Backbone bond lengths (Angstrom), bond angles and torsions (degrees), N, CA, C in turn:
res aa  C-N    CA-C-N  psi(-1)  N-CA   C-N-CA  omega(-1)  CA-C   N-CA-C  phi
1 M - - - 1.446 - - 1.530 108.41 -
2 T 1.282 118.31 135.09 1.469 126.05 -178.90 1.557 107.21 -148.86
3 C 1.300 113.84 140.49 1.523 117.50 174.75 1.473 106.49 -143.67
4 E 1.304 116.43 159.63 1.415 126.85 178.38 1.571 108.01 -117.14
5 L 1.352 116.91 135.16 1.558 117.81 172.97 1.441 109.79 -122.62
6 A 1.275 115.82 147.75 1.527 121.84 172.03 1.586 103.56 -86.57
7 V 1.257 114.71 131.48 1.547 118.90 -175.62 1.555 102.15 -130.42
8 R 1.368 114.97 133.27 1.353 121.71 169.62 1.591 108.93 -108.99
9 V 1.269 119.43 126.80 1.478 122.49 -177.55 1.544 110.48 -104.20
10 V 1.378 115.37 147.27 1.453 122.69 172.25 1.524 105.51 -122.23
11 P 1.276 115.25 103.16 1.524 117.52 -179.29 1.517 110.87 -76.43
12 R 1.325 112.66 163.33 1.438 122.66 178.23 1.556 114.87 58.27
13 A 1.316 115.48 36.56 1.532 120.63 -174.53 1.597 101.87 -88.33
14 S 1.258 114.97 152.15 1.409 126.66 175.74 1.532 113.20 -62.17
15 R 1.328 117.51 -36.43 1.402 123.59 178.05 1.562 110.95 -130.00
16 A 1.308 118.42 132.49 1.457 124.76 -177.43 1.427 109.27 -92.63
17 G 1.368 118.41 141.74 1.414 119.90 172.23 1.588 107.74 153.57
18 V 1.319 114.30 174.58 1.403 123.57 178.16 1.612 107.87 -84.39
19 T 1.279 117.85 123.46 1.526 123.65 -167.36 1.513 111.43 -119.76
20 G 1.319 118.49 6.01 1.480 113.32 175.55 1.536 107.08 131.04
21 T 1.417 116.07 -148.31 1.421 116.05 -178.24 1.518 105.23 -134.30
22 R 1.332 115.35 159.61 1.422 122.48 177.50 1.639 106.68 -147.18
23 A 1.290 113.49 119.93 1.570 119.34 174.96 1.566 105.59 55.51
24 G 1.396 118.66 42.05 1.455 121.65 177.31 1.490 120.03 77.18
25 A 1.372 113.33 2.61 1.431 118.93 179.91 1.475 109.35 -112.01
26 V 1.331 116.42 146.45 1.547 118.50 171.86 1.466 110.74 -67.49
27 L 1.391 113.59 132.34 1.444 116.03 -177.20 1.618 106.51 -98.17
28 V 1.344 112.36 129.02 1.537 116.82 178.02 1.412 106.12 -128.85
29 R 1.346 115.80 125.97 1.477 123.58 178.22 1.620 104.50 -93.37
30 L 1.367 114.31 135.65 1.407 120.89 -179.41 1.510 109.31 -120.29
31 A 1.321 115.45 140.67 1.513 119.23 175.20 1.549 109.63 -79.01
32 S 1.255 118.62 -27.73 1.494 122.98 -175.31 1.530 111.20 -73.39
33 A 1.243 115.89 153.07 1.450 125.49 171.37 1.498 107.71 -81.62
34 P 1.356 121.71 150.19 1.417 121.38 172.70 1.472 116.97 -75.27
35 V 1.370 116.48 63.50 1.487 120.37 179.68 1.482 109.33 -126.55
36 D 1.293 113.78 134.97 1.459 120.81 179.75 1.483 120.07 48.80
37 G 1.365 111.86 37.74 1.447 118.22 179.95 1.408 118.66 73.84
38 A 1.305 118.99 10.61 1.567 122.49 -173.26 1.553 105.94 -71.35
39 A 1.341 119.59 -42.61 1.387 118.08 -177.63 1.537 113.39 -66.95
40 N 1.323 117.19 -39.15 1.415 124.22 -179.04 1.679 109.11 -62.34
41 A 1.306 112.06 -43.57 1.449 118.90 176.53 1.509 111.03 -62.83
42 E 1.315 114.95 -44.75 1.528 117.24 177.51 1.542 109.33 -66.39
43 L 1.292 124.26 -34.36 1.443 126.23 177.52 1.506 110.57 -61.25
44 I 1.371 115.39 -47.25 1.397 117.93 -179.69 1.524 113.85 -67.55
45 E 1.336 115.46 -34.47 1.488 118.17 172.09 1.415 116.88 -62.74
46 I 1.399 117.03 -44.65 1.502 123.80 179.07 1.474 110.46 -64.88
47 L 1.329 123.44 -43.19 1.421 127.00 177.05 1.499 114.15 -65.99
48 A 1.259 115.01 -45.35 1.583 120.89 177.34 1.540 107.94 -58.40
49 R 1.264 118.65 -48.38 1.400 123.46 -176.82 1.594 110.21 -62.20
50 A 1.381 110.96 -50.40 1.495 116.32 -179.03 1.527 110.79 -60.50
51 L 1.260 118.45 -38.55 1.464 127.23 -177.43 1.483 118.32 -81.47
52 D 1.430 112.88 -11.34 1.398 125.65 -177.71 1.531 111.82 55.03
53 L 1.348 110.91 52.31 1.509 124.48 179.78 1.515 108.25 -128.03
54 P 1.308 117.08 157.20 1.494 121.82 169.87 1.582 106.19 -67.30
55 R 1.389 109.57 151.39 1.464 114.38 178.38 1.590 113.32 -58.51
56 R 1.162 116.75 -29.61 1.533 120.90 179.37 1.521 113.21 -66.68
57 A 1.313 119.14 -11.39 1.417 123.94 -178.96 1.540 111.71 -93.12
58 V 1.291 115.67 -5.76 1.518 122.75 179.70 1.542 104.14 -120.96
59 T 1.399 112.76 124.37 1.415 119.43 178.85 1.565 110.95 -137.85
60 I 1.385 116.44 149.55 1.379 117.93 176.78 1.605 106.69 -95.90
61 V 1.409 109.91 121.77 1.441 112.66 -173.56 1.619 112.45 -102.82
62 A 1.395 113.74 -13.34 1.419 120.02 179.16 1.539 108.37 -156.12
63 G 1.386 114.73 142.85 1.468 115.74 171.26 1.528 113.85 86.08
64 A 1.315 114.18 28.32 1.525 116.54 -178.52 1.545 111.13 -63.37
65 A 1.307 120.61 -24.60 1.525 120.27 -179.46 1.535 107.75 -108.15
66 S 1.370 120.31 13.93 1.455 121.27 -177.45 1.562 110.14 -119.42
67 R 1.312 117.34 164.90 1.417 119.55 173.05 1.536 113.04 -74.08
68 L 1.235 118.42 -26.89 1.494 123.56 177.96 1.556 105.25 -100.87
69 K 1.341 111.56 121.81 1.442 121.12 -178.49 1.470 113.64 -129.65
70 R 1.314 117.43 156.84 1.418 119.24 177.69 1.511 102.45 -116.67
71 I 1.355 113.89 127.72 1.426 125.20 -172.14 1.558 110.75 -115.11
72 R 1.301 114.69 128.99 1.464 121.66 173.48 1.504 111.31 -94.50
73 V 1.360 114.32 129.25 1.494 118.20 176.30 1.505 110.13 -119.09
74 E 1.262 115.46 124.79 1.503 120.45 -178.20 1.515 107.14 -95.26
75 G 1.330 115.95 134.32 1.431 117.88 173.71 1.493 118.64 102.06
76 L 1.355 116.25 -4.90 1.452 121.56 179.67 1.608 107.91 -138.50
77 T 1.261 116.36 151.90 1.392 124.99 172.77 1.583 106.54 -83.85
78 R 1.317 120.25 162.12 1.412 121.05 -175.75 1.536 110.56 -63.47
79 D 1.371 117.42 -38.58 1.480 121.52 175.91 1.508 113.78 -61.34
80 Q 1.391 114.69 -40.63 1.398 118.83 176.17 1.500 116.24 -62.79
81 A 1.355 114.35 -46.16 1.460 122.90 179.07 1.504 109.08 -60.10
82 L 1.342 117.25 -48.59 1.459 115.55 -179.34 1.530 115.01 -68.00
83 Q 1.331 117.02 -26.44 1.382 121.38 171.50 1.492 116.57 -64.10
84 K 1.342 110.32 -45.93 1.514 118.73 176.24 1.539 112.00 -65.88
85 L 1.296 119.26 -27.53 1.382 121.00 179.03 1.523 110.32 -83.67
86 G 1.356 119.70 -4.35 1.420 124.36 -179.54 1.532 114.09 78.26
87 L 1.332 116.81 24.23 1.437 119.48 177.14 1.544 112.27 -110.84
88 S 1.232 118.11 149.44 1.513 122.92 -177.65 1.501 105.43 -71.86
89 T 1.376 113.42 150.44 1.442 117.65 177.32 1.511 112.58 -97.71
C-alpha cells in the first residue's frame, strides 16, 4: 500500500504539527526555518510520528524547496493516512 498526499508547510511557526487542510492540501506547521533541509527533516518526523510509521516510510517526492510538497507514504492508503492525521476523507 502506498499513497501520496499534497502537503502545504508553514515554516517558523510557534507550534509544530498537523493543523488541518488548506486548498486540498494537508497543512503542517513547522518550527524550523527552511535552511539546510531542517524544515524537510522536521516535516518527515512530524508526519511519521502522526502516522505511527518509521521515518523511512515517509518521503518527499516533489517540492523539496517549495511550501507545497507531494509526500509518499508507504504502508497506508490515502483514507487511512488522512484518518490518522485527524482529517476527514
